[in-house]
PyMOL Python script that loads the backbone (N, CA, C, O; Angstrom):
from pymol import cmd

cmd.read_pdbstr("""\
ATOM      1  N   MET A   1       2.918 -10.759  -8.074  1.00  0.00           N
ATOM      2  CA  MET A   1       2.366  -9.536  -7.318  1.00  0.00           C
ATOM      3  C   MET A   1       3.982  -8.866  -6.948  1.00  0.00           C
ATOM      4  O   MET A   1       5.051  -9.476  -6.938  1.00  0.00           O
ATOM      5  N   SER A   2       3.731  -7.469  -6.672  1.00  0.00           N
ATOM      6  CA  SER A   2       5.063  -6.739  -6.530  1.00  0.00           C
ATOM      7  C   SER A   2       5.306  -6.640  -4.951  1.00  0.00           C
ATOM      8  O   SER A   2       4.334  -6.663  -4.197  1.00  0.00           O
ATOM      9  N   THR A   3       6.689  -6.523  -4.425  1.00  0.00           N
ATOM     10  CA  THR A   3       6.469  -6.224  -2.968  1.00  0.00           C
ATOM     11  C   THR A   3       5.541  -5.261  -2.327  1.00  0.00           C
ATOM     12  O   THR A   3       4.900  -5.584  -1.327  1.00  0.00           O
ATOM     13  N   ILE A   4       5.433  -3.899  -2.959  1.00  0.00           N
ATOM     14  CA  ILE A   4       4.142  -3.179  -2.443  1.00  0.00           C
ATOM     15  C   ILE A   4       3.001  -3.528  -2.391  1.00  0.00           C
ATOM     16  O   ILE A   4       2.491  -3.445  -1.274  1.00  0.00           O
ATOM     17  N   THR A   5       2.347  -3.920  -3.243  1.00  0.00           N
ATOM     18  CA  THR A   5       0.871  -4.730  -3.497  1.00  0.00           C
ATOM     19  C   THR A   5       0.924  -5.869  -2.340  1.00  0.00           C
ATOM     20  O   THR A   5       0.056  -5.892  -1.467  1.00  0.00           O
ATOM     21  N   ASP A   6       1.988  -6.816  -2.376  1.00  0.00           N
ATOM     22  CA  ASP A   6       1.945  -7.610  -1.267  1.00  0.00           C
ATOM     23  C   ASP A   6       1.881  -7.213   0.154  1.00  0.00           C
ATOM     24  O   ASP A   6       1.191  -7.797   0.989  1.00  0.00           O
ATOM     25  N   ASN A   7       2.636  -6.190   0.389  1.00  0.00           N
ATOM     26  CA  ASN A   7       2.629  -5.536   1.650  1.00  0.00           C
ATOM     27  C   ASN A   7       1.436  -4.754   2.045  1.00  0.00           C
ATOM     28  O   ASN A   7       0.989  -4.534   3.171  1.00  0.00           O
ATOM     29  N   ILE A   8       1.017  -4.382   0.881  1.00  0.00           N
ATOM     30  CA  ILE A   8      -0.478  -3.490   1.293  1.00  0.00           C
ATOM     31  C   ILE A   8      -1.476  -4.467   1.510  1.00  0.00           C
ATOM     32  O   ILE A   8      -2.211  -4.362   2.492  1.00  0.00           O
ATOM     33  N   SER A   9      -1.629  -5.707   0.456  1.00  0.00           N
ATOM     34  CA  SER A   9      -2.840  -6.737   0.814  1.00  0.00           C
ATOM     35  C   SER A   9      -2.967  -7.301   2.093  1.00  0.00           C
ATOM     36  O   SER A   9      -4.018  -7.427   2.722  1.00  0.00           O
ATOM     37  N   ARG A  10      -1.337  -7.779   2.598  1.00  0.00           N
ATOM     38  CA  ARG A  10      -1.532  -8.261   3.684  1.00  0.00           C
ATOM     39  C   ARG A  10      -1.878  -7.259   4.959  1.00  0.00           C
ATOM     40  O   ARG A  10      -2.368  -7.771   5.965  1.00  0.00           O
ATOM     41  N   LEU A  11      -1.693  -6.213   4.930  1.00  0.00           N
ATOM     42  CA  LEU A  11      -1.897  -4.745   5.942  1.00  0.00           C
ATOM     43  C   LEU A  11      -3.275  -4.823   5.638  1.00  0.00           C
ATOM     44  O   LEU A  11      -3.916  -4.954   6.681  1.00  0.00           O
ATOM     45  N   LEU A  12      -4.014  -4.795   4.596  1.00  0.00           N
ATOM     46  CA  LEU A  12      -5.434  -4.861   4.522  1.00  0.00           C
ATOM     47  C   LEU A  12      -6.236  -5.715   5.164  1.00  0.00           C
ATOM     48  O   LEU A  12      -7.271  -5.435   5.769  1.00  0.00           O
ATOM     49  N   ASP A  13      -5.556  -7.145   4.968  1.00  0.00           N
ATOM     50  CA  ASP A  13      -6.172  -8.276   5.511  1.00  0.00           C
ATOM     51  C   ASP A  13      -6.109  -8.608   7.227  1.00  0.00           C
ATOM     52  O   ASP A  13      -6.920  -9.295   7.849  1.00  0.00           O
ATOM     53  N   GLU A  14      -5.009  -7.971   7.728  1.00  0.00           N
ATOM     54  CA  GLU A  14      -4.483  -7.991   9.295  1.00  0.00           C
ATOM     55  C   GLU A  14      -5.374  -7.092   9.701  1.00  0.00           C
ATOM     56  O   GLU A  14      -5.916  -7.285  10.789  1.00  0.00           O
ATOM     57  N   LYS A  15      -5.684  -6.033   8.996  1.00  0.00           N
ATOM     58  CA  LYS A  15      -6.551  -4.589   9.718  1.00  0.00           C
ATOM     59  C   LYS A  15      -7.941  -4.852   9.293  1.00  0.00           C
ATOM     60  O   LYS A  15      -8.829  -4.253   9.900  1.00  0.00           O
ATOM     61  N   ARG A  16      -8.280  -5.717   8.273  1.00  0.00           N
ATOM     62  CA  ARG A  16      -9.919  -6.171   8.150  1.00  0.00           C
ATOM     63  C   ARG A  16     -10.364  -4.925   7.521  1.00  0.00           C
ATOM     64  O   ARG A  16     -11.477  -4.525   7.862  1.00  0.00           O
ATOM     65  N   ILE A  17      -9.542  -4.064   6.455  1.00  0.00           N
ATOM     66  CA  ILE A  17      -9.993  -2.992   5.822  1.00  0.00           C
ATOM     67  C   ILE A  17     -10.477  -3.306   4.325  1.00  0.00           C
ATOM     68  O   ILE A  17      -9.669  -3.570   3.435  1.00  0.00           O
ATOM     69  N   PRO A  18     -11.643  -3.264   4.154  1.00  0.00           N
ATOM     70  CA  PRO A  18     -11.952  -3.473   2.732  1.00  0.00           C
ATOM     71  C   PRO A  18     -11.153  -2.882   1.491  1.00  0.00           C
ATOM     72  O   PRO A  18     -10.812  -1.700   1.452  1.00  0.00           O
ATOM     73  N   LYS A  19     -10.911  -3.700   0.588  1.00  0.00           N
ATOM     74  CA  LYS A  19     -10.220  -2.701  -0.530  1.00  0.00           C
ATOM     75  C   LYS A  19     -10.711  -1.263  -0.792  1.00  0.00           C
ATOM     76  O   LYS A  19     -10.094  -0.215  -0.601  1.00  0.00           O
ATOM     77  N   GLY A  20     -12.027  -1.454  -1.300  1.00  0.00           N
ATOM     78  CA  GLY A  20     -12.780  -0.675  -1.620  1.00  0.00           C
ATOM     79  C   GLY A  20     -12.779   0.978  -0.572  1.00  0.00           C
ATOM     80  O   GLY A  20     -12.661   2.137  -0.970  1.00  0.00           O
ATOM     81  N   ALA A  21     -12.924   0.546   0.552  1.00  0.00           N
ATOM     82  CA  ALA A  21     -12.708   1.714   1.456  1.00  0.00           C
ATOM     83  C   ALA A  21     -11.124   2.249   1.526  1.00  0.00           C
ATOM     84  O   ALA A  21     -10.867   3.430   1.758  1.00  0.00           O
ATOM     85  N   PHE A  22     -10.151   1.292   1.311  1.00  0.00           N
ATOM     86  CA  PHE A  22      -8.826   1.569   0.818  1.00  0.00           C
ATOM     87  C   PHE A  22      -8.712   2.647  -0.074  1.00  0.00           C
ATOM     88  O   PHE A  22      -8.311   3.765   0.250  1.00  0.00           O
ATOM     89  N   TYR A  23      -9.159   2.222  -1.491  1.00  0.00           N
ATOM     90  CA  TYR A  23      -9.123   2.916  -2.431  1.00  0.00           C
ATOM     91  C   TYR A  23      -9.769   4.446  -2.241  1.00  0.00           C
ATOM     92  O   TYR A  23      -9.308   5.488  -2.706  1.00  0.00           O
ATOM     93  N   THR A  24     -10.669   4.321  -1.627  1.00  0.00           N
ATOM     94  CA  THR A  24     -11.411   5.832  -1.521  1.00  0.00           C
ATOM     95  C   THR A  24     -10.683   6.595  -0.526  1.00  0.00           C
ATOM     96  O   THR A  24     -10.494   7.793  -0.737  1.00  0.00           O
ATOM     97  N   ALA A  25     -10.256   6.055   0.523  1.00  0.00           N
ATOM     98  CA  ALA A  25      -9.264   6.941   1.523  1.00  0.00           C
ATOM     99  C   ALA A  25      -8.085   7.193   0.976  1.00  0.00           C
ATOM    100  O   ALA A  25      -7.688   8.265   1.434  1.00  0.00           O
ATOM    101  N   VAL A  26      -7.114   6.617   0.015  1.00  0.00           N
ATOM    102  CA  VAL A  26      -5.971   7.068  -0.250  1.00  0.00           C
ATOM    103  C   VAL A  26      -6.090   7.728  -1.585  1.00  0.00           C
ATOM    104  O   VAL A  26      -5.151   8.407  -2.001  1.00  0.00           O
ATOM    105  N   GLY A  27      -7.173   7.576  -2.278  1.00  0.00           N
ATOM    106  CA  GLY A  27      -7.729   8.690  -3.297  1.00  0.00           C
ATOM    107  C   GLY A  27      -6.982   7.433  -4.529  1.00  0.00           C
ATOM    108  O   GLY A  27      -6.241   8.155  -5.197  1.00  0.00           O
ATOM    109  N   ILE A  28      -6.884   6.370  -4.945  1.00  0.00           N
ATOM    110  CA  ILE A  28      -6.653   5.578  -5.923  1.00  0.00           C
ATOM    111  C   ILE A  28      -7.786   4.647  -6.402  1.00  0.00           C
ATOM    112  O   ILE A  28      -8.687   4.299  -5.639  1.00  0.00           O
ATOM    113  N   SER A  29      -7.719   4.284  -7.592  1.00  0.00           N
ATOM    114  CA  SER A  29      -8.667   3.459  -8.263  1.00  0.00           C
ATOM    115  C   SER A  29      -7.941   1.902  -8.072  1.00  0.00           C
ATOM    116  O   SER A  29      -6.751   1.660  -7.870  1.00  0.00           O
ATOM    117  N   SER A  30      -9.193   0.853  -8.222  1.00  0.00           N
ATOM    118  CA  SER A  30      -8.831  -0.174  -8.425  1.00  0.00           C
ATOM    119  C   SER A  30      -7.840  -0.802  -9.617  1.00  0.00           C
ATOM    120  O   SER A  30      -7.023  -1.718  -9.520  1.00  0.00           O
ATOM    121  N   THR A  31      -8.197   0.007 -10.768  1.00  0.00           N
ATOM    122  CA  THR A  31      -7.385  -0.184 -11.826  1.00  0.00           C
ATOM    123  C   THR A  31      -5.989  -0.008 -11.739  1.00  0.00           C
ATOM    124  O   THR A  31      -5.199  -0.780 -12.282  1.00  0.00           O
ATOM    125  N   ALA A  32      -5.526   1.346 -10.829  1.00  0.00           N
ATOM    126  CA  ALA A  32      -4.167   1.590 -10.517  1.00  0.00           C
ATOM    127  C   ALA A  32      -3.628   0.539  -9.854  1.00  0.00           C
ATOM    128  O   ALA A  32      -2.768  -0.150 -10.402  1.00  0.00           O
ATOM    129  N   PHE A  33      -4.061   0.284  -8.605  1.00  0.00           N
ATOM    130  CA  PHE A  33      -3.773  -1.038  -7.843  1.00  0.00           C
ATOM    131  C   PHE A  33      -3.430  -2.213  -8.725  1.00  0.00           C
ATOM    132  O   PHE A  33      -2.275  -2.633  -8.642  1.00  0.00           O
ATOM    133  N   SER A  34      -4.266  -2.806  -9.560  1.00  0.00           N
ATOM    134  CA  SER A  34      -4.282  -3.799 -10.554  1.00  0.00           C
ATOM    135  C   SER A  34      -2.989  -3.681 -11.439  1.00  0.00           C
ATOM    136  O   SER A  34      -2.468  -4.727 -11.826  1.00  0.00           O
ATOM    137  N   LYS A  35      -2.433  -2.451 -11.787  1.00  0.00           N
ATOM    138  CA  LYS A  35      -1.573  -2.440 -12.484  1.00  0.00           C
ATOM    139  C   LYS A  35      -0.310  -2.344 -11.913  1.00  0.00           C
ATOM    140  O   LYS A  35       0.743  -2.752 -12.401  1.00  0.00           O
ATOM    141  N   TRP A  36      -0.510  -1.666 -10.636  1.00  0.00           N
ATOM    142  CA  TRP A  36       0.791  -1.933  -9.739  1.00  0.00           C
ATOM    143  C   TRP A  36       1.310  -3.335  -9.495  1.00  0.00           C
ATOM    144  O   TRP A  36       2.455  -3.785  -9.519  1.00  0.00           O
ATOM    145  N   LYS A  37       0.111  -3.905  -9.249  1.00  0.00           N
ATOM    146  CA  LYS A  37       0.374  -5.652  -8.916  1.00  0.00           C
ATOM    147  C   LYS A  37       0.866  -6.274 -10.222  1.00  0.00           C
ATOM    148  O   LYS A  37       1.645  -7.225 -10.276  1.00  0.00           O
ATOM    149  N   LEU A  38       0.426  -5.751 -11.081  1.00  0.00           N
ATOM    150  CA  LEU A  38       0.980  -6.715 -12.682  1.00  0.00           C
ATOM    151  C   LEU A  38       2.183  -6.014 -12.846  1.00  0.00           C
ATOM    152  O   LEU A  38       2.859  -6.700 -13.612  1.00  0.00           O
ATOM    153  N   GLY A  39       2.913  -4.831 -12.475  1.00  0.00           N
ATOM    154  CA  GLY A  39       3.986  -4.316 -12.889  1.00  0.00           C
ATOM    155  C   GLY A  39       3.687  -3.606 -14.030  1.00  0.00           C
ATOM    156  O   GLY A  39       4.753  -3.363 -14.596  1.00  0.00           O
ATOM    157  N   LYS A  40       2.963  -3.256 -14.506  1.00  0.00           N
ATOM    158  CA  LYS A  40       2.677  -2.276 -15.595  1.00  0.00           C
ATOM    159  C   LYS A  40       2.674  -0.722 -15.181  1.00  0.00           C
ATOM    160  O   LYS A  40       2.731   0.084 -16.109  1.00  0.00           O
ATOM    161  N   SER A  41       2.619  -0.282 -13.988  1.00  0.00           N
ATOM    162  CA  SER A  41       2.976   0.687 -13.589  1.00  0.00           C
ATOM    163  C   SER A  41       3.530   0.485 -11.879  1.00  0.00           C
ATOM    164  O   SER A  41       3.695  -0.609 -11.341  1.00  0.00           O
ATOM    165  N   LYS A  42       3.784   2.018 -11.139  1.00  0.00           N
ATOM    166  CA  LYS A  42       4.067   2.055 -10.068  1.00  0.00           C
ATOM    167  C   LYS A  42       3.591   3.102  -9.172  1.00  0.00           C
ATOM    168  O   LYS A  42       4.002   4.130  -9.710  1.00  0.00           O
ATOM    169  N   PRO A  43       2.981   3.423  -8.149  1.00  0.00           N
ATOM    170  CA  PRO A  43       2.588   4.454  -7.480  1.00  0.00           C
ATOM    171  C   PRO A  43       3.343   5.428  -7.475  1.00  0.00           C
ATOM    172  O   PRO A  43       4.526   5.090  -7.433  1.00  0.00           O
ATOM    173  N   THR A  44       3.100   6.927  -7.511  1.00  0.00           N
ATOM    174  CA  THR A  44       4.058   7.902  -7.339  1.00  0.00           C
ATOM    175  C   THR A  44       4.457   7.988  -5.735  1.00  0.00           C
ATOM    176  O   THR A  44       3.889   7.275  -4.907  1.00  0.00           O
ATOM    177  N   LEU A  45       5.148   8.621  -5.500  1.00  0.00           N
ATOM    178  CA  LEU A  45       5.698   8.996  -4.161  1.00  0.00           C
ATOM    179  C   LEU A  45       4.442   9.650  -3.332  1.00  0.00           C
ATOM    180  O   LEU A  45       3.978   9.240  -2.269  1.00  0.00           O
ATOM    181  N   GLU A  46       4.089  10.592  -3.978  1.00  0.00           N
ATOM    182  CA  GLU A  46       2.735  11.034  -3.123  1.00  0.00           C
ATOM    183  C   GLU A  46       1.996   9.710  -2.699  1.00  0.00           C
ATOM    184  O   GLU A  46       2.010   9.367  -1.517  1.00  0.00           O
ATOM    185  N   ASN A  47       1.464   9.096  -3.489  1.00  0.00           N
ATOM    186  CA  ASN A  47       0.450   7.793  -3.449  1.00  0.00           C
ATOM    187  C   ASN A  47       1.434   6.872  -2.374  1.00  0.00           C
ATOM    188  O   ASN A  47       0.763   6.285  -1.526  1.00  0.00           O
ATOM    189  N   LEU A  48       2.369   6.734  -2.315  1.00  0.00           N
ATOM    190  CA  LEU A  48       3.373   5.889  -1.304  1.00  0.00           C
ATOM    191  C   LEU A  48       3.158   6.511   0.098  1.00  0.00           C
ATOM    192  O   LEU A  48       2.695   5.920   1.073  1.00  0.00           O
ATOM    193  N   TYR A  49       3.525   7.659   0.047  1.00  0.00           N
ATOM    194  CA  TYR A  49       3.513   8.165   1.392  1.00  0.00           C
ATOM    195  C   TYR A  49       1.882   8.124   1.946  1.00  0.00           C
ATOM    196  O   TYR A  49       1.650   7.694   3.076  1.00  0.00           O
ATOM    197  N   THR A  50       0.768   8.611   1.046  1.00  0.00           N
ATOM    198  CA  THR A  50      -0.148   8.918   1.499  1.00  0.00           C
ATOM    199  C   THR A  50      -0.811   7.328   2.147  1.00  0.00           C
ATOM    200  O   THR A  50      -1.589   7.266   3.099  1.00  0.00           O
ATOM    201  N   ILE A  51      -0.286   6.134   1.373  1.00  0.00           N
ATOM    202  CA  ILE A  51      -0.723   4.667   1.662  1.00  0.00           C
ATOM    203  C   ILE A  51       0.099   4.426   2.993  1.00  0.00           C
ATOM    204  O   ILE A  51      -0.523   3.821   3.866  1.00  0.00           O
ATOM    205  N   ALA A  52       1.154   4.732   3.234  1.00  0.00           N
ATOM    206  CA  ALA A  52       2.010   4.366   3.998  1.00  0.00           C
ATOM    207  C   ALA A  52       1.430   5.235   5.643  1.00  0.00           C
ATOM    208  O   ALA A  52       1.457   4.733   6.766  1.00  0.00           O
ATOM    209  N   GLU A  53       1.000   6.482   5.301  1.00  0.00           N
ATOM    210  CA  GLU A  53       0.402   6.947   6.626  1.00  0.00           C
ATOM    211  C   GLU A  53      -0.973   6.220   6.780  1.00  0.00           C
ATOM    212  O   GLU A  53      -1.206   5.716   7.879  1.00  0.00           O
ATOM    213  N   TYR A  54      -1.782   6.130   5.921  1.00  0.00           N
ATOM    214  CA  TYR A  54      -2.896   5.566   6.138  1.00  0.00           C
ATOM    215  C   TYR A  54      -3.137   4.168   6.727  1.00  0.00           C
ATOM    216  O   TYR A  54      -4.189   3.687   7.148  1.00  0.00           O
ATOM    217  N   LEU A  55      -1.831   3.599   6.649  1.00  0.00           N
ATOM    218  CA  LEU A  55      -1.597   2.168   7.050  1.00  0.00           C
ATOM    219  C   LEU A  55      -0.828   1.877   8.272  1.00  0.00           C
ATOM    220  O   LEU A  55      -0.715   0.814   8.882  1.00  0.00           O
ATOM    221  N   GLY A  56      -0.250   3.203   8.538  1.00  0.00           N
ATOM    222  CA  GLY A  56       0.513   3.354   9.837  1.00  0.00           C
ATOM    223  C   GLY A  56       1.991   2.663   9.673  1.00  0.00           C
ATOM    224  O   GLY A  56       2.565   2.378  10.723  1.00  0.00           O
ATOM    225  N   VAL A  57       2.642   2.376   8.446  1.00  0.00           N
ATOM    226  CA  VAL A  57       3.686   1.955   8.370  1.00  0.00           C
ATOM    227  C   VAL A  57       4.829   2.867   7.805  1.00  0.00           C
ATOM    228  O   VAL A  57       4.465   4.037   7.685  1.00  0.00           O
ATOM    229  N   SER A  58       5.697   2.698   7.554  1.00  0.00           N
ATOM    230  CA  SER A  58       7.040   3.562   6.857  1.00  0.00           C
ATOM    231  C   SER A  58       6.888   3.089   5.170  1.00  0.00           C
ATOM    232  O   SER A  58       6.769   1.943   4.736  1.00  0.00           O
ATOM    233  N   ALA A  59       6.938   4.415   4.382  1.00  0.00           N
ATOM    234  CA  ALA A  59       7.195   4.122   3.038  1.00  0.00           C
ATOM    235  C   ALA A  59       8.014   3.100   2.730  1.00  0.00           C
ATOM    236  O   ALA A  59       7.597   2.268   1.924  1.00  0.00           O
ATOM    237  N   ASP A  60       9.635   2.917   3.431  1.00  0.00           N
ATOM    238  CA  ASP A  60      10.684   1.968   3.236  1.00  0.00           C
ATOM    239  C   ASP A  60       9.906   0.461   3.443  1.00  0.00           C
ATOM    240  O   ASP A  60      10.037  -0.463   2.640  1.00  0.00           O
ATOM    241  N   TRP A  61       9.064   0.394   4.690  1.00  0.00           N
ATOM    242  CA  TRP A  61       8.493  -1.061   4.864  1.00  0.00           C
ATOM    243  C   TRP A  61       7.858  -1.363   3.925  1.00  0.00           C
ATOM    244  O   TRP A  61       7.946  -2.550   3.612  1.00  0.00           O
ATOM    245  N   LEU A  62       6.943  -0.462   3.054  1.00  0.00           N
ATOM    246  CA  LEU A  62       5.834  -0.930   1.933  1.00  0.00           C
ATOM    247  C   LEU A  62       6.733  -1.193   0.767  1.00  0.00           C
ATOM    248  O   LEU A  62       6.408  -1.908  -0.181  1.00  0.00           O
ATOM    249  N   LEU A  63       8.207  -0.402   0.918  1.00  0.00           N
ATOM    250  CA  LEU A  63       8.555  -0.875  -0.812  1.00  0.00           C
ATOM    251  C   LEU A  63       9.619  -1.965  -0.339  1.00  0.00           C
ATOM    252  O   LEU A  63      10.533  -2.108  -1.150  1.00  0.00           O
ATOM    253  N   GLY A  64       9.699  -2.804   0.860  1.00  0.00           N
ATOM    254  CA  GLY A  64      10.440  -3.724   1.199  1.00  0.00           C
ATOM    255  C   GLY A  64      12.181  -3.476   1.503  1.00  0.00           C
ATOM    256  O   GLY A  64      13.045  -4.352   1.480  1.00  0.00           O
ATOM    257  N   LEU A  65      12.336  -2.255   1.740  1.00  0.00           N
ATOM    258  CA  LEU A  65      13.697  -1.645   1.893  1.00  0.00           C
ATOM    259  C   LEU A  65      14.015  -1.871   3.470  1.00  0.00           C
ATOM    260  O   LEU A  65      15.108  -1.751   4.023  1.00  0.00           O
ATOM    261  N   SER A  66      12.972  -2.171   3.952  1.00  0.00           N
ATOM    262  CA  SER A  66      13.148  -2.209   5.878  1.00  0.00           C
ATOM    263  C   SER A  66      12.279  -3.574   6.413  1.00  0.00           C
ATOM    264  O   SER A  66      11.156  -3.866   6.003  1.00  0.00           O
ATOM    265  N   ASP A  67      12.799  -4.088   7.089  1.00  0.00           N
ATOM    266  CA  ASP A  67      12.031  -5.004   8.127  1.00  0.00           C
ATOM    267  C   ASP A  67      11.345  -4.701   9.266  1.00  0.00           C
ATOM    268  O   ASP A  67      10.875  -5.492  10.084  1.00  0.00           O
ATOM    269  N   GLU A  68      11.317  -3.638   9.271  1.00  0.00           N
ATOM    270  CA  GLU A  68      10.991  -2.679  10.594  1.00  0.00           C
ATOM    271  C   GLU A  68       9.811  -1.860   9.626  1.00  0.00           C
ATOM    272  O   GLU A  68      10.010  -1.266   8.567  1.00  0.00           O
ATOM    273  N   MET A  69       8.619  -2.029  10.314  1.00  0.00           N
ATOM    274  CA  MET A  69       7.170  -0.842   9.772  1.00  0.00           C
ATOM    275  C   MET A  69       7.256   0.049  10.070  1.00  0.00           C
ATOM    276  O   MET A  69       6.470   0.792   9.482  1.00  0.00           O
ATOM    277  N   GLY A  70       8.133   0.742  11.090  1.00  0.00           N
ATOM    278  CA  GLY A  70       8.425   1.872  11.162  1.00  0.00           C
ATOM    279  C   GLY A  70       7.325   2.771  12.125  1.00  0.00           C
ATOM    280  O   GLY A  70       7.541   3.865  12.648  1.00  0.00           O
ATOM    281  N   ARG A  71       6.217   2.040  12.178  1.00  0.00           N
ATOM    282  CA  ARG A  71       5.258   3.015  12.949  1.00  0.00           C
ATOM    283  C   ARG A  71       4.072   1.849  13.853  1.00  0.00           C
ATOM    284  O   ARG A  71       3.728   0.731  13.470  1.00  0.00           O
ATOM    285  N   GLU A  72       3.689   2.495  14.993  1.00  0.00           N
ATOM    286  CA  GLU A  72       2.901   1.567  15.706  1.00  0.00           C
ATOM    287  C   GLU A  72       1.587   1.485  15.061  1.00  0.00           C
ATOM    288  O   GLU A  72       1.068   2.543  14.705  1.00  0.00           O
ATOM    289  N   LEU A  73       0.826   0.103  14.810  1.00  0.00           N
ATOM    290  CA  LEU A  73      -0.243  -0.366  13.943  1.00  0.00           C
ATOM    291  C   LEU A  73      -1.426  -0.063  14.998  1.00  0.00           C
ATOM    292  O   LEU A  73      -2.595  -0.309  14.702  1.00  0.00           O
TER     293      LEU A  73
END
""", "prot")
cmd.dss("prot")
cmd.show_as("cartoon", "prot")
cmd.util.cbc("prot")
cmd.orient("prot")
């Protein structure tokens, strides 16, 4: 898995957010997420910021560039 998908999956588990609800809320498909997980593609900056905002964390944390989540959960 990639750092991004590891971090997203961790937060979805912690917050008990179903993946289907997450995909709908942030406007991505399960196929896109699978491609990110396998390293076949990467999220766009727009996707990254939308996901960070939805999950209440910083984009830097999602990317593994910061140990600080950046926002209150």
